[in-house]
C-alpha positions as CSV (number, residue, x, y, z in Angstrom):
1,M,88.6,62.7,46.4
2,S,89.7,61.4,49.8
3,N,87.3,59.8,52.4
4,T,89.0,61.2,55.5
5,A,86.7,63.9,57.1
6,E,88.3,67.0,58.0
7,T,87.8,68.1,61.7
8,P,86.8,71.6,61.6
9,T,89.0,74.4,62.7
10,I,86.9,76.1,66.5
11,I,88.2,79.7,67.0
12,Q,88.3,80.1,70.9
13,P,87.3,83.9,71.7
14,D,89.4,85.8,73.9
15,V,88.2,85.5,77.2
16,S,91.1,87.0,78.9
17,A,89.8,90.6,78.3
18,N,86.4,89.6,78.6
19,R,87.1,88.2,82.1
20,A,89.1,91.2,83.3
21,T,86.2,93.6,82.3
22,N,83.7,91.5,84.2
23,L,86.0,91.3,87.3
24,R,86.4,95.4,87.0
25,K,82.4,95.5,86.9
26,R,82.0,93.2,90.0
27,L,84.4,95.1,92.0
28,F,82.9,98.8,90.9
29,T,79.7,97.2,92.2
30,W,80.9,95.7,95.3
31,F,82.3,99.2,96.3
32,A,79.2,101.4,95.4
33,E,77.3,98.8,97.4
34,Q,80.0,99.1,100.3
35,R,81.1,102.6,99.9
36,L,80.2,103.1,103.7
37,H,82.0,100.1,104.9
38,C,85.2,100.9,103.2
39,I,85.0,104.8,104.0
40,V,84.8,103.6,107.6
41,F,87.6,101.0,107.5
42,I,89.8,103.1,105.7
43,A,89.4,105.9,108.7
44,Y,89.9,103.0,111.0
45,V,93.4,102.1,109.6
46,T,94.5,105.6,109.4
47,V,93.3,106.6,112.9
48,T,95.0,103.2,114.1
49,V,98.6,104.2,112.1
50,T,98.5,107.7,113.1
51,V,98.1,106.4,117.0
52,S,100.6,103.6,116.7
53,C,103.2,106.4,115.1
54,F,102.6,108.4,118.4
55,H,102.1,105.7,120.9
56,E,104.6,105.7,124.2
57,P,104.6,102.4,126.1
58,W,103.2,102.6,129.8
59,F,104.8,101.2,132.7
60,D,103.0,98.1,132.2
61,E,104.0,97.6,128.7
62,A,107.4,98.5,129.2
63,Q,107.7,96.5,132.0
64,A,107.0,93.4,130.4
65,W,108.6,94.2,127.4
66,L,111.8,94.6,129.7
67,I,111.6,91.2,131.5
68,A,110.8,89.4,128.3
69,R,114.1,90.9,126.7
70,D,116.1,90.5,129.7
71,C,115.8,87.1,130.8
72,S,116.3,83.5,129.4
73,W,113.3,81.1,129.2
74,K,114.4,79.7,132.2
75,E,114.4,82.7,134.5
76,L,111.2,84.2,133.1
77,L,109.1,81.2,134.1
78,T,111.0,80.5,137.3
79,V,112.0,83.7,138.9
80,R,110.5,86.9,137.1
81,T,106.7,85.5,137.0
82,H,106.1,87.4,140.5
83,Y,106.8,90.9,138.6
84,E,103.7,90.4,136.6
85,G,101.6,89.5,139.6
86,H,101.1,85.8,139.1
87,P,102.5,82.8,140.1
88,P,104.8,80.6,137.7
89,L,102.6,78.5,135.2
């Protein structure tokens, strides 16, 4: 007979499946509570994406874009600022 004490083997439960189930339950609960907010958000994103696909730039948007595209940094800050209606910085 030996005097060495054997350490008992501890069996760890599989917590990954348990954690996934808890997360799924929490998500479904959150969606059930926030259903109206989710529907409004999805409608907002849908309308915004649809409108931005068909958006045509107006003069004020196109003017700023063309100035920024066609000028160097130095020219943009010293010469072209009067096209936008304000003095240089």
